PASEBA-1860 file (N, C-alpha, C; in nm, 3 decimals):
! residues 261
1> XXXXXXXX> 1.085/-2.466/5.607/1.056/-2.555/5.719/1.118/-2.507/5.850 ~ 1.206/-2.406/5.843/1.275/-2.363/5.964/1.180/-2.307/6.067 ~ 1.083/-2.225/6.023/0.991/-2.161/6.118/0.913/-2.264/6.200 ~ 0.852/-2.367/6.137/0.781/-2.467/6.218/0.872/-2.538/6.316 ~ 0.996/-2.564/6.277/1.087/-2.637/6.366/1.125/-2.554/6.487 ~ 1.121/-2.422/6.474/1.153/-2.335/6.586/1.033/-2.308/6.675 ~ 0.915/-2.349/6.631/0.792/-2.326/6.706/0.775/-2.439/6.807 ~ 0.772/-2.409/6.939/0.760/-2.516/7.040/0.627/-2.588/7.035
9> XXXXXXXX> 0.526/-2.535/6.962/0.398/-2.604/6.948/0.394/-2.692/6.824 ~ 0.500/-2.688/6.742/0.502/-2.770/6.621/0.507/-2.917/6.660 ~ 0.408/-2.995/6.615/0.395/-3.134/6.657/0.468/-3.225/6.559 ~ 0.592/-3.254/6.585/0.666/-3.346/6.500/0.615/-3.488/6.525 ~ 0.613/-3.566/6.419/0.555/-3.700/6.425/0.617/-3.786/6.535 ~ 0.749/-3.777/6.552/0.818/-3.869/6.641/0.843/-3.813/6.781 ~ 0.815/-3.687/6.803/0.850/-3.631/6.933/0.756/-3.515/6.969 ~ 0.644/-3.548/7.031/0.555/-3.446/7.084/0.548/-3.466/7.235
17> XXXXXXXX> 0.560/-3.357/7.308/0.552/-3.364/7.454/0.420/-3.304/7.501 ~ 0.355/-3.373/7.594/0.224/-3.330/7.643/0.226/-3.329/7.796 ~ 0.138/-3.247/7.855/0.132/-3.234/8.001/0.057/-3.351/8.060 ~ 0.120/-3.420/8.153/0.058/-3.534/8.220/0.069/-3.517/8.371 ~ -0.019/-3.587/8.441/-0.017/-3.590/8.587/-0.033/-3.736/8.629 ~ 0.045/-3.785/8.724/0.025/-3.922/8.771/-0.118/-3.942/8.820 ~ -0.179/-4.049/8.773/-0.318/-4.080/8.810/-0.336/-4.081/8.962 ~ -0.242/-4.138/9.032/-0.254/-4.149/9.178/-0.255/-4.013/9.247
25> XXXXXXXX> -0.198/-3.911/9.182/-0.200/-3.776/9.240/-0.333/-3.707/9.212 ~ -0.387/-3.730/9.093/-0.516/-3.668/9.059/-0.630/-3.732/9.136 ~ -0.627/-3.865/9.142/-0.735/-3.942/9.205/-0.676/-4.032/9.313 ~ -0.639/-3.979/9.426/-0.572/-4.060/9.529/-0.661/-4.168/9.589 ~ -0.792/-4.149/9.586/-0.882/-4.247/9.648/-0.978/-4.309/9.548 ~ -1.044/-4.227/9.467/-1.143/-4.278/9.373/-1.143/-4.193/9.248 ~ -1.151/-4.260/9.133/-1.162/-4.191/9.005/-1.308/-4.186/8.965 ~ -1.357/-4.071/8.924/-1.497/-4.059/8.885/-1.514/-4.100/8.739
33> XXXXXXXX> -1.636/-4.130/8.701/-1.669/-4.163/8.562/-1.780/-4.071/8.517 ~ -1.756/-3.997/8.408/-1.857/-3.906/8.355/-1.813/-3.762/8.366 ~ -1.912/-3.674/8.383/-1.885/-3.530/8.396/-1.903/-3.488/8.540 ~ -1.802/-3.423/8.595/-1.805/-3.376/8.733/-1.806/-3.223/8.733 ~ -1.922/-3.160/8.758/-1.927/-3.013/8.761/-1.861/-2.957/8.886 ~ -1.793/-2.846/8.870/-1.723/-2.782/8.982/-1.739/-2.631/8.974 ~ -1.750/-2.567/9.091/-1.739/-2.422/9.097/-1.596/-2.383/9.060 ~ -1.576/-2.261/9.008/-1.439/-2.219/8.974/-1.340/-2.235/9.089
41> XXXXXXXX> -1.382/-2.204/9.212/-1.291/-2.218/9.326/-1.256/-2.365/9.350 ~ -1.354/-2.454/9.335/-1.328/-2.597/9.349/-1.240/-2.648/9.235 ~ -1.264/-2.595/9.117/-1.185/-2.629/8.999/-1.038/-2.604/9.028 ~ -1.010/-2.490/9.090/-0.872/-2.453/9.121/-0.815/-2.538/9.234 ~ -0.886/-2.543/9.346/-0.830/-2.610/9.464/-0.830/-2.762/9.451 ~ -0.932/-2.819/9.388/-0.945/-2.964/9.382/-0.872/-3.028/9.265 ~ -0.838/-2.949/9.164/-0.781/-3.010/9.045/-0.661/-2.933/8.989 ~ -0.681/-2.806/8.955/-0.576/-2.732/8.886/-0.449/-2.719/8.970
49> XXXXXXXX> -0.465/-2.693/9.099/-0.348/-2.679/9.185/-0.265/-2.807/9.186 ~ -0.334/-2.921/9.191/-0.265/-3.051/9.189/-0.202/-3.075/9.052 ~ -0.276/-3.044/8.946/-0.226/-3.068/8.811/-0.102/-2.984/8.781 ~ -0.097/-2.863/8.837/0.021/-2.778/8.819/0.140/-2.831/8.898 ~ 0.114/-2.862/9.025/0.223/-2.901/9.115/0.281/-3.038/9.081 ~ 0.196/-3.131/9.036/0.240/-3.269/9.016/0.263/-3.304/8.870 ~ 0.224/-3.215/8.778/0.234/-3.246/8.636/0.371/-3.217/8.577 ~ 0.392/-3.272/8.458/0.517/-3.250/8.384/0.493/-3.289/8.238
57> XXXXXXXX> 0.586/-3.249/8.152/0.576/-3.284/8.011/0.639/-3.421/7.987 ~ 0.566/-3.504/7.913/0.609/-3.640/7.885/0.590/-3.666/7.736 ~ 0.673/-3.751/7.678/0.657/-3.783/7.537/0.521/-3.848/7.515 ~ 0.450/-3.800/7.416/0.312/-3.845/7.396/0.304/-3.994/7.364 ~ 0.399/-4.045/7.286/0.394/-4.187/7.252/0.393/-4.275/7.376 ~ 0.470/-4.235/7.476/0.474/-4.310/7.601/0.344/-4.291/7.679 ~ 0.297/-4.166/7.687/0.178/-4.136/7.766/0.054/-4.208/7.713 ~ 0.049/-4.228/7.580/-0.070/-4.289/7.520/-0.087/-4.435/7.559
65> XXXXXXXX> 0.018/-4.498/7.608/0.009/-4.641/7.640/0.031/-4.670/7.788 ~ 0.026/-4.567/7.871/0.050/-4.586/8.014/-0.059/-4.515/8.096 ~ -0.167/-4.586/8.130/-0.278/-4.524/8.202/-0.247/-4.485/8.345 ~ -0.126/-4.511/8.392/-0.089/-4.459/8.524/-0.064/-4.308/8.519 ~ -0.066/-4.252/8.397/-0.058/-4.108/8.378/-0.184/-4.060/8.307 ~ -0.228/-3.940/8.343/-0.343/-3.879/8.277/-0.296/-3.756/8.199 ~ -0.324/-3.754/8.069/-0.297/-3.637/7.987/-0.411/-3.537/8.007 ~ -0.377/-3.413/8.039/-0.478/-3.311/8.065/-0.519/-3.247/7.933
73> XXXXXXXX> -0.649/-3.251/7.903/-0.700/-3.200/7.776/-0.799/-3.086/7.802 ~ -0.762/-2.961/7.773/-0.860/-2.852/7.779/-0.972/-2.880/7.678 ~ -1.096/-2.858/7.720/-1.213/-2.892/7.638/-1.312/-2.777/7.654 ~ -1.322/-2.693/7.553/-1.397/-2.567/7.565/-1.528/-2.575/7.487 ~ -1.640/-2.551/7.556/-1.768/-2.536/7.487/-1.789/-2.388/7.460 ~ -1.845/-2.358/7.343/-1.865/-2.219/7.300/-2.014/-2.189/7.305 ~ -2.053/-2.096/7.390/-2.194/-2.066/7.414/-2.233/-1.933/7.352 ~ -2.352/-1.931/7.297/-2.414/-1.806/7.251/-2.562/-1.812/7.291
81> XXXXXXXX> -2.596/-1.744/7.400/-2.732/-1.752/7.451/-2.763/-1.894/7.496 ~ -2.872/-1.950/7.443/-2.910/-2.087/7.477/-2.863/-2.186/7.371 ~ -2.764/-2.147/7.294/-2.711/-2.233/7.189/-2.562/-2.261/7.214 ~ -2.518/-2.377/7.165/-2.377/-2.416/7.174/-2.324/-2.441/7.034 ~ -2.197/-2.412/7.014/-2.133/-2.442/6.887/-2.114/-2.593/6.876 ~ -2.160/-2.650/6.766/-2.146/-2.794/6.742/-2.062/-2.813/6.616 ~ -1.957/-2.892/6.628/-1.866/-2.919/6.517/-1.891/-3.059/6.462 ~ -1.879/-3.073/6.331/-1.889/-3.203/6.266/-1.762/-3.227/6.185
89> XXXXXXXX> -1.695/-3.337/6.214/-1.570/-3.370/6.145/-1.600/-3.428/6.007 ~ -1.530/-3.380/5.906/-1.551/-3.427/5.769/-1.457/-3.543/5.737 ~ -1.484/-3.612/5.627/-1.405/-3.729/5.590/-1.266/-3.693/5.539 ~ -1.239/-3.564/5.524/-1.106/-3.521/5.483/-1.006/-3.527/5.598 ~ -1.054/-3.544/5.721/-0.963/-3.553/5.835/-0.884/-3.683/5.830 ~ -0.762/-3.678/5.880/-0.673/-3.794/5.869/-0.718/-3.911/5.956 ~ -0.777/-3.884/6.073/-0.818/-3.992/6.163/-0.957/-4.042/6.124 ~ -0.964/-4.164/6.072/-1.090/-4.217/6.023/-1.194/-4.230/6.133
97> XXXXXXXX> -1.149/-4.255/6.257/-1.244/-4.274/6.367/-1.323/-4.146/6.396 ~ -1.274/-4.031/6.347/-1.343/-3.904/6.372/-1.439/-3.866/6.260 ~ -1.437/-3.937/6.148/-1.521/-3.901/6.035/-1.669/-3.902/6.072 ~ -1.737/-3.790/6.049/-1.879/-3.779/6.078/-1.911/-3.757/6.224 ~ -1.812/-3.756/6.309/-1.835/-3.737/6.452/-1.870/-3.592/6.482 ~ -1.959/-3.575/6.579/-1.998/-3.441/6.623/-1.937/-3.413/6.759 ~ -1.911/-3.285/6.785/-1.848/-3.248/6.911/-1.893/-3.108/6.951 ~ -1.911/-3.088/7.082/-1.940/-2.953/7.133/-1.816/-2.897/7.203
105> XXXXXXXX> -1.704/-2.967/7.194/-1.583/-2.923/7.262/-1.470/-2.893/7.166 ~ -1.398/-2.785/7.193/-1.277/-2.751/7.119/-1.160/-2.770/7.214 ~ -1.062/-2.848/7.175/-0.951/-2.869/7.268/-0.846/-2.962/7.214 ~ -0.747/-2.989/7.297/-0.638/-3.077/7.259/-0.534/-3.083/7.369 ~ -0.423/-3.144/7.338/-0.318/-3.163/7.437/-0.250/-3.031/7.474 ~ -0.192/-3.030/7.594/-0.114/-2.915/7.640/0.031/-2.940/7.602 ~ 0.091/-2.843/7.533/0.228/-2.856/7.483/0.321/-2.756/7.552 ~ 0.453/-2.774/7.538/0.547/-2.682/7.604/0.526/-2.536/7.570
113> XXXXXXXX> 0.477/-2.505/7.451/0.455/-2.365/7.414/0.348/-2.298/7.499 ~ 0.268/-2.377/7.572/0.162/-2.320/7.655/0.211/-2.275/7.792 ~ 0.335/-2.305/7.824/0.390/-2.265/7.954/0.385/-2.114/7.969 ~ 0.351/-2.063/8.087/0.341/-1.918/8.108/0.472/-1.847/8.073 ~ 0.459/-1.740/7.995/0.577/-1.663/7.955/0.595/-1.538/8.039 ~ 0.490/-1.501/8.114/0.499/-1.381/8.198/0.403/-1.396/8.315 ~ 0.423/-1.316/8.421/0.335/-1.325/8.539/0.189/-1.305/8.501 ~ 0.102/-1.382/8.565/-0.041/-1.371/8.540/-0.093/-1.469/8.438
121> XXXXXXXX> -0.004/-1.529/8.359/-0.048/-1.629/8.263/-0.064/-1.764/8.332 ~ -0.144/-1.851/8.270/-0.172/-1.982/8.327/-0.158/-2.088/8.218 ~ -0.092/-2.197/8.251/-0.069/-2.305/8.156/-0.197/-2.353/8.090 ~ -0.301/-2.376/8.170/-0.423/-2.436/8.119/-0.504/-2.338/8.034 ~ -0.512/-2.214/8.079/-0.582/-2.113/7.999/-0.506/-2.084/7.869 ~ -0.374/-2.082/7.876/-0.296/-2.062/7.754/-0.327/-2.171/7.651 ~ -0.338/-2.296/7.699/-0.368/-2.406/7.608/-0.509/-2.393/7.551 ~ -0.604/-2.351/7.635/-0.741/-2.328/7.587/-0.743/-2.227/7.474
129> XXXXXXXX> -0.677/-2.114/7.497/-0.678/-2.005/7.398/-0.609/-2.050/7.269 ~ -0.496/-2.118/7.281/-0.427/-2.165/7.161/-0.514/-2.260/7.080 ~ -0.577/-2.357/7.147/-0.661/-2.453/7.076/-0.780/-2.384/7.010 ~ -0.841/-2.289/7.081/-0.954/-2.216/7.024/-0.912/-2.141/6.899 ~ -0.798/-2.075/6.905/-0.755/-1.994/6.790/-0.703/-2.082/6.676 ~ -0.660/-2.203/6.705/-0.621/-2.295/6.598/-0.742/-2.348/6.523 ~ -0.852/-2.370/6.595/-0.971/-2.430/6.535/-1.069/-2.326/6.481 ~ -1.075/-2.210/6.547/-1.177/-2.110/6.515/-1.114/-1.975/6.480
137> XXXXXXXX> -1.187/-1.898/6.401/-1.149/-1.760/6.376/-1.221/-1.673/6.479 ~ -1.142/-1.610/6.566/-1.194/-1.529/6.675/-1.125/-1.394/6.675 ~ -1.191/-1.290/6.727/-1.128/-1.158/6.731/-1.009/-1.157/6.826 ~ -0.913/-1.066/6.806/-0.799/-1.057/6.898/-0.844/-1.010/7.035 ~ -0.756/-1.028/7.133/-0.788/-0.985/7.269/-0.820/-1.101/7.359 ~ -0.847/-1.069/7.485/-0.877/-1.171/7.585/-1.008/-1.242/7.553 ~ -1.015/-1.370/7.586/-1.136/-1.449/7.565/-1.200/-1.480/7.700 ~ -1.332/-1.457/7.714/-1.401/-1.480/7.842/-1.423/-1.628/7.869
145> XXXXXXXX> -1.331/-1.690/7.941/-1.337/-1.833/7.972/-1.379/-1.856/8.116 ~ -1.470/-1.951/8.136/-1.515/-1.988/8.270/-1.494/-2.138/8.291 ~ -1.423/-2.180/8.396/-1.408/-2.323/8.423/-1.540/-2.384/8.469 ~ -1.573/-2.501/8.417/-1.700/-2.567/8.450/-1.683/-2.697/8.527 ~ -1.585/-2.779/8.491/-1.573/-2.909/8.558/-1.476/-2.999/8.487 ~ -1.492/-3.131/8.508/-1.399/-3.230/8.458/-1.473/-3.343/8.387 ~ -1.406/-3.404/8.291/-1.458/-3.521/8.220/-1.360/-3.636/8.235 ~ -1.413/-3.755/8.266/-1.327/-3.873/8.277/-1.405/-3.996/8.234
153> XXXXXXXX> -1.340/-4.080/8.153/-1.401/-4.205/8.107/-1.292/-4.310/8.096 ~ -1.276/-4.390/8.199/-1.172/-4.492/8.201/-1.217/-4.623/8.136 ~ -1.333/-4.624/8.073/-1.385/-4.748/8.016/-1.331/-4.776/7.876 ~ -1.257/-4.682/7.817/-1.200/-4.702/7.684/-1.049/-4.680/7.688 ~ -0.979/-4.731/7.587/-0.835/-4.713/7.580/-0.797/-4.565/7.576 ~ -0.867/-4.488/7.494/-0.837/-4.346/7.480/-0.870/-4.272/7.609 ~ -0.987/-4.298/7.665/-1.029/-4.229/7.786/-0.941/-4.259/7.905 ~ -0.883/-4.379/7.910/-0.804/-4.419/8.026/-0.677/-4.336/8.043
161> XXXXXXXX> -0.632/-4.270/7.936/-0.508/-4.194/7.944/-0.531/-4.043/7.931 ~ -0.657/-4.000/7.936/-0.689/-3.858/7.925/-0.789/-3.818/8.033 ~ -0.789/-3.690/8.069/-0.894/-3.631/8.152/-0.924/-3.494/8.094 ~ -1.052/-3.461/8.083/-1.094/-3.337/8.021/-1.111/-3.225/8.122 ~ -1.061/-3.109/8.087/-1.069/-2.988/8.169/-1.168/-2.896/8.098 ~ -1.293/-2.892/8.145/-1.401/-2.827/8.072/-1.411/-2.678/8.106 ~ -1.410/-2.597/8.000/-1.430/-2.453/8.012/-1.546/-2.411/7.923 ~ -1.599/-2.293/7.951/-1.703/-2.233/7.866/-1.651/-2.100/7.812
169> XXXXXXXX> -1.665/-2.080/7.682/-1.636/-1.951/7.619/-1.768/-1.883/7.588 ~ -1.791/-1.768/7.648/-1.912/-1.691/7.619/-1.889/-1.608/7.494 ~ -1.962/-1.643/7.387/-1.941/-1.579/7.257/-2.061/-1.496/7.214 ~ -2.136/-1.446/7.313/-2.255/-1.367/7.283/-2.223/-1.250/7.191 ~ -2.111/-1.185/7.216/-2.074/-1.067/7.138/-1.950/-1.090/7.052 ~ -1.913/-1.216/7.031/-1.794/-1.248/6.954/-1.830/-1.310/6.819 ~ -1.772/-1.262/6.710/-1.788/-1.333/6.583/-1.707/-1.462/6.587 ~ -1.768/-1.572/6.545/-1.702/-1.703/6.549/-1.716/-1.770/6.413
177> XXXXXXXX> -1.607/-1.821/6.360/-1.610/-1.893/6.232/-1.513/-2.010/6.239 ~ -1.541/-2.113/6.160/-1.453/-2.229/6.151/-1.330/-2.192/6.070 ~ -1.213/-2.227/6.121/-1.089/-2.193/6.050/-1.061/-2.291/5.936 ~ -1.066/-2.421/5.965/-1.037/-2.522/5.863/-1.168/-2.578/5.809 ~ -1.228/-2.507/5.716/-1.358/-2.549/5.662/-1.348/-2.676/5.579 ~ -1.228/-2.713/5.537/-1.212/-2.837/5.461/-1.210/-2.959/5.553 ~ -1.193/-2.936/5.684/-1.183/-3.047/5.778/-1.307/-3.062/5.865 ~ -1.381/-2.953/5.885/-1.498/-2.961/5.972/-1.598/-2.852/5.937
185> XXXXXXXX> -1.721/-2.874/5.978/-1.824/-2.772/5.970/-1.869/-2.739/6.112 ~ -1.935/-2.628/6.129/-1.981/-2.591/6.262/-2.094/-2.491/6.258 ~ -2.184/-2.502/6.354/-2.292/-2.405/6.366/-2.344/-2.407/6.509 ~ -2.408/-2.297/6.548/-2.469/-2.289/6.680/-2.606/-2.357/6.675 ~ -2.630/-2.447/6.772/-2.756/-2.521/6.778/-2.814/-2.513/6.918 ~ -2.948/-2.518/6.929/-3.011/-2.512/7.062/-2.964/-2.626/7.152 ~ -2.942/-2.594/7.277/-2.894/-2.695/7.372/-2.990/-2.812/7.381 ~ -3.121/-2.786/7.385/-3.217/-2.896/7.401/-3.211/-2.992/7.283
193> XXXXXXXX> -3.184/-2.940/7.163/-3.173/-3.026/7.045/-3.046/-3.111/7.051 ~ -2.938/-3.052/7.099/-2.813/-3.127/7.114/-2.827/-3.236/7.219 ~ -2.894/-3.206/7.330/-2.915/-3.306/7.434/-2.998/-3.422/7.382 ~ -3.101/-3.392/7.303/-3.185/-3.497/7.247/-3.106/-3.585/7.150 ~ -3.022/-3.522/7.068/-2.941/-3.598/6.973/-2.840/-3.687/7.044 ~ -2.783/-3.636/7.154/-2.685/-3.714/7.229/-2.748/-3.832/7.300 ~ -2.876/-3.823/7.332/-2.945/-3.930/7.403/-2.983/-4.047/7.312 ~ -2.979/-4.025/7.181/-3.017/-4.130/7.087/-2.917/-4.245/7.089
201> XXXXXXXX> -2.967/-4.365/7.063/-2.881/-4.484/7.066/-2.774/-4.478/6.959 ~ -2.806/-4.415/6.845/-2.710/-4.406/6.735/-2.644/-4.269/6.729 ~ -2.626/-4.207/6.844/-2.568/-4.073/6.850/-2.433/-4.067/6.780 ~ -2.412/-3.958/6.706/-2.285/-3.938/6.636/-2.186/-3.857/6.719 ~ -2.225/-3.822/6.842/-2.136/-3.742/6.926/-2.019/-3.826/6.977 ~ -1.899/-3.763/6.979/-1.786/-3.832/7.039/-1.811/-3.845/7.189 ~ -1.736/-3.932/7.254/-1.774/-3.977/7.389/-1.781/-3.865/7.492 ~ -1.684/-3.774/7.493/-1.688/-3.668/7.594/-1.806/-3.575/7.573
209> XXXXXXXX> -1.837/-3.541/7.448/-1.953/-3.456/7.423/-2.081/-3.525/7.466 ~ -2.090/-3.656/7.440/-2.208/-3.731/7.480/-2.223/-3.732/7.632 ~ -2.114/-3.756/7.704/-2.119/-3.755/7.850/-2.162/-3.618/7.903 ~ -2.111/-3.514/7.843/-2.142/-3.378/7.887/-2.288/-3.345/7.862 ~ -2.338/-3.378/7.744/-2.476/-3.346/7.710/-2.575/-3.434/7.788 ~ -2.541/-3.559/7.809/-2.631/-3.649/7.882/-2.635/-3.620/8.031 ~ -2.536/-3.547/8.081/-2.533/-3.516/8.225/-2.645/-3.422/8.266 ~ -2.697/-3.342/8.173/-2.800/-3.244/8.206/-2.747/-3.119/8.271
217> XXXXXXXX> -2.618/-3.116/8.306/-2.562/-3.002/8.378/-2.555/-2.877/8.294 ~ -2.549/-2.891/8.161/-2.536/-2.774/8.075/-2.666/-2.696/8.062 ~ -2.776/-2.753/8.109/-2.903/-2.681/8.102/-2.897/-2.551/8.179 ~ -2.811/-2.546/8.282/-2.796/-2.423/8.359/-2.702/-2.325/8.290 ~ -2.612/-2.381/8.206/-2.515/-2.300/8.133/-2.436/-2.207/8.222 ~ -2.419/-2.245/8.347/-2.335/-2.173/8.441/-2.257/-2.277/8.519 ~ -2.153/-2.236/8.587/-2.076/-2.330/8.667/-2.162/-2.380/8.782 ~ -2.207/-2.506/8.779/-2.298/-2.556/8.883/-2.224/-2.603/9.006
225> XXXXXXXX> -2.299/-2.625/9.111/-2.240/-2.670/9.237/-2.218/-2.821/9.233 ~ -2.105/-2.865/9.286/-2.074/-3.008/9.283/-2.108/-3.072/9.416 ~ -2.233/-3.105/9.435/-2.277/-3.175/9.555/-2.332/-3.309/9.510 ~ -2.243/-3.407/9.494/-2.278/-3.531/9.426/-2.248/-3.650/9.516 ~ -2.348/-3.733/9.544/-2.324/-3.850/9.629/-2.233/-3.951/9.559 ~ -2.164/-4.031/9.637/-2.075/-4.132/9.581/-2.147/-4.267/9.584 ~ -2.192/-4.318/9.467/-2.259/-4.447/9.463/-2.158/-4.561/9.473 ~ -2.209/-4.683/9.475/-2.122/-4.798/9.496/-2.092/-4.874/9.368
233> XXXXXXXX> -2.172/-4.857/9.263/-2.150/-4.932/9.140/-2.050/-4.859/9.050 ~ -1.985/-4.936/8.962/-1.891/-4.877/8.867/-1.947/-4.885/8.726 ~ -1.937/-4.773/8.653/-1.973/-4.766/8.513/-2.114/-4.816/8.482 ~ -2.219/-4.756/8.538/-2.354/-4.792/8.497/-2.375/-4.755/8.352 ~ -2.458/-4.830/8.283/-2.473/-4.811/8.139/-2.525/-4.673/8.103 ~ -2.617/-4.618/8.178/-2.680/-4.491/8.143/-2.665/-4.389/8.254 ~ -2.548/-4.379/8.311/-2.526/-4.284/8.421/-2.538/-4.141/8.370 ~ -2.609/-4.056/8.445/-2.620/-3.915/8.411/-2.545/-3.829/8.511
241> XXXXXXXX> -2.499/-3.888/8.621/-2.416/-3.817/8.717/-2.284/-3.893/8.728 ~ -2.177/-3.827/8.770/-2.049/-3.897/8.780/-2.054/-4.008/8.884 ~ -1.994/-4.120/8.851/-1.985/-4.233/8.943/-1.839/-4.250/8.981 ~ -1.813/-4.287/9.105/-1.677/-4.297/9.154/-1.639/-4.443/9.172 ~ -1.518/-4.478/9.130/-1.472/-4.616/9.137/-1.339/-4.619/9.210 ~ -1.306/-4.729/9.279/-1.179/-4.737/9.351/-1.062/-4.707/9.259 ~ -0.964/-4.633/9.310/-0.850/-4.592/9.229/-0.751/-4.707/9.211 ~ -0.739/-4.754/9.088/-0.643/-4.859/9.055/-0.624/-4.859/8.905
249> XXXXXXXX> -0.509/-4.899/8.857/-0.488/-4.917/8.714/-0.495/-5.064/8.674 ~ -0.525/-5.149/8.770/-0.521/-5.294/8.744/-0.619/-5.335/8.635 ~ -0.740/-5.279/8.635/-0.841/-5.321/8.539/-0.864/-5.219/8.428 ~ -0.776/-5.120/8.417/-0.794/-5.020/8.314/-0.755/-5.075/8.178 ~ -0.820/-5.025/8.070/-0.776/-5.064/7.937/-0.632/-5.018/7.918 ~ -0.558/-5.087/7.837/-0.420/-5.048/7.809/-0.408/-5.022/7.660 ~ -0.384/-4.898/7.622/-0.379/-4.859/7.482/-0.263/-4.929/7.412 ~ -0.289/-4.964/7.287/-0.184/-5.025/7.206/-0.133/-4.932/7.099
257> XXXXX> -0.202/-4.817/7.081/-0.157/-4.721/6.980/-0.199/-4.583/7.022 ~ -0.140/-4.484/6.959/-0.165/-4.344/6.993/-0.298/-4.300/6.936 ~ -0.379/-4.230/7.018/-0.507/-4.176/6.974/-0.529/-4.044/7.041 ~ -0.609/-3.958/6.977/-0.641/-3.830/7.037/-0.775/-3.838/7.104 ~ -0.787/-3.776/7.221/-0.914/-3.778/7.294/-1.018/-3.704/7.216
END
């Protein structure tokens, strides 16, 4: 047991630290709802620079119940041509709420082990690579990651304390396999089929994947331009573009227990 205890990424039940940013720093005027596509330069200047400068590691148990902080979650879609990797969680997973759920994103919390160890490294990319290699079998070496945008859903307890940092991994020439085959299955599926499945009323996709697929932005499969008007309504039932709502925690759900985005 000594090796896991010395590993800064080892998630002990009672003490896990995750990267958070005060909500008021991320969204000083209005918080968006849905998927917000951004060019890489906008990704850096509008979000990452703030998340680096204002963020810090906080105990996860506290962060899960305080929506005045946003936990940053790298969320990587894996592309091969016009297909995306789709994962299905099996009933062997410990969290019952994930059983049978489908996802096009690989990701998780940012932990202290993701902090840059040498010049040129980046906290967020380090977390992306670690999560990818924990979930998937990938060849050694650098992974071609492209920032795409952000995901936010303050309408649920889990969503209120997380924000998704969406990246794309181009796996055209990379062998990809599921690492924990006892916990999940995965295969590449056509984007149009995934979008159709996500649009169904009984969709099995978890919320962030559904928001991403229903947005229509992935049809371009490139980092799209973020020229999006700000409407006046909050949380429309079938929004396909991000909607912006006044920044406040007054009406946000308040989590009563720890959950993973």
